[in-house]
C-alpha positions in Angstrom: 0.0 0.0 0.0 2.8 2.6 0.7 3.8 2.3 -3.0 0.3 3.0 -4.2 0.1 6.4 -2.5 2.6 8.2 -4.7 1.2 6.5 -7.7 -2.2 7.5 -6.8 -1.1 11.2 -6.5 0.4 10.9 -10.0 -2.8 9.4 -11.4 -5.0 11.9 -9.8 -3.5 14.5 -12.1 -3.6 12.5 -15.2 -6.3 11.5 -17.7 -5.3 7.8 -17.1 -7.4 7.9 -13.9 -10.5 7.1 -16.0 -8.9 3.8 -17.1 -8.2 2.5 -13.6 -11.6 0.9 -13.0 -11.2 -1.0 -16.3 -7.9 -2.7 -15.1 -9.3 -4.5 -12.1 -11.7 -4.1 -9.2 -8.8 -4.2 -6.7 -7.1 -1.3 -8.5 -10.3 0.6 -8.7 -10.6 0.3 -4.9 -7.0 1.3 -4.4 -7.2 4.4 -6.5 -10.7 5.4 -5.6 -10.9 8.8 -3.8 -11.0 8.5 -0.1 -14.5 8.2 1.3 -15.6 11.5 2.4 -17.4 11.7 5.8 -21.1 12.0 5.5 -22.2 15.4 4.6 -23.3 17.5 7.5 -26.7 18.9 7.1 -26.7 22.4 5.7 -27.0 25.1 8.4 -30.5 24.1 9.4 -31.4 26.0 12.5 -32.8 24.1 15.4 -36.3 24.8 16.3 -36.6 27.3 19.2 -37.1 25.8 22.6 -40.5 25.8 24.3 -39.4 28.6 26.7 -38.3 30.9 23.8 -41.7 30.3 22.1 -43.6 31.0 25.2 -41.6 34.1 25.9 -42.2 35.4 22.3 -45.9 35.0 22.9 -46.2 36.3 26.4 -43.9 39.3 26.2 -46.1 41.3 23.7 -49.2 40.4 25.7 -47.6 41.6 28.9 -46.6 44.9 27.2 -50.1 45.5 25.9 -51.6 44.8 29.4 -49.1 47.1 31.1 -49.9 49.8 28.6 -53.6 49.4 29.2 -53.2 49.6 33.0 -51.0 52.7 32.6 -53.6 54.4 30.4 -56.5 53.6 32.8 -54.4 54.8 35.8 -53.7 58.1 33.9 -57.3 58.6 33.0 -58.5 57.9 36.5 -56.0 60.3 38.1 -56.2 63.0 35.5 -59.9 63.1 34.8 -61.3 61.7 38.1 -62.8 58.6 36.5 -64.2 56.4 39.3 -66.9 53.8 39.6 -70.5 55.2 39.8 -71.3 53.3 43.0 -68.4 54.6 45.1 -69.7 55.9 48.5 -67.5 59.0 48.3 -66.1 61.0 45.5 -63.5 63.8 45.7 -64.8 67.1 44.3 -61.9 69.4 45.2 -58.6 69.4 47.1 -57.3 72.7 48.5 -53.8 72.6 50.0 -53.4 74.8 53.1 -50.0 73.7 54.3 -47.2 71.3 53.6 -49.2 68.3 54.9 -52.6 69.8 55.5 -55.4 70.2 53.0 -59.2 70.7 52.8 -61.0 68.1 50.8 -64.6 68.5 49.5 -66.3 65.2 49.2 -69.7 64.2 47.8 -71.6 61.3 49.2 -73.7 58.8 47.3 -76.8 60.5 48.6 -75.6 63.9 47.3 -74.4 65.5 50.5 -71.3 67.6 50.3 -68.7 67.6 53.1 -65.7 69.7 53.8 -63.0 67.6 55.6 -59.7 68.8 57.0 -56.9 66.3 56.4 -53.6 66.6 58.3 -50.5 64.5 58.6 -52.0 62.5 61.5 -55.7 63.3 61.6 -58.8 64.0 59.6 -61.9 65.9 60.8 -65.2 67.2 59.5 -65.2 70.9 59.0 -68.7 71.5 57.6 -71.5 70.1 55.7 -71.9 72.2 52.6 -75.1 73.2 50.7 -75.3 72.6 47.0 -75.1 76.4 46.4 -71.7 76.3 48.2 -70.2 73.9 45.7 -72.0 75.1 42.5 -69.8 76.9 40.0 -69.8 80.7 40.3 -71.9 82.6 37.7 -69.8 84.6 35.3 -71.6 87.9 36.0 -72.7 88.3 39.6 -75.4 90.9 40.1 -76.8 92.1 43.3 -80.5 92.8 43.3 -81.4 96.5 43.6 -83.8 95.8 46.5 -80.8 94.5 48.6 -78.7 97.6 47.6 -81.6 99.9 48.5 -82.2 98.2 51.9 -78.4 98.5 52.7 -78.5 102.3 51.9 -81.6 102.8 54.0 -80.0 101.3 57.0 -77.0 103.5 56.8 
């Protein structure tokens, strides 16, 4: 066999290589090109794992849900959206100090309450009439009878 290796190199470069299978089957085997290892599959990617597939489905769903919760939170805080059956709703908050404020509340029955809220306590200041919490008219006029009565007293 060691003698056949240089001869094989010589024949690989010559046109006589085509005649070798005709000489004998043993010579054909001796001069046959070395068996190549089985071809590796072409770069076929492995299918993604179950965890990757689950993550690729759940991540967009989670992003949409977080966005929806953020929008609802913003609308609730910014525009005062609350459930209709809440026992109390905040009408106005007036800060009077660093940790103190006056809060005007409306109950389910329609009563309006002014509540003082401090750092450690909360107390009822007054029960307000509907006129107290109604928006001010743009042009406030005093009836002339009231003006005349005030002038007559003085």
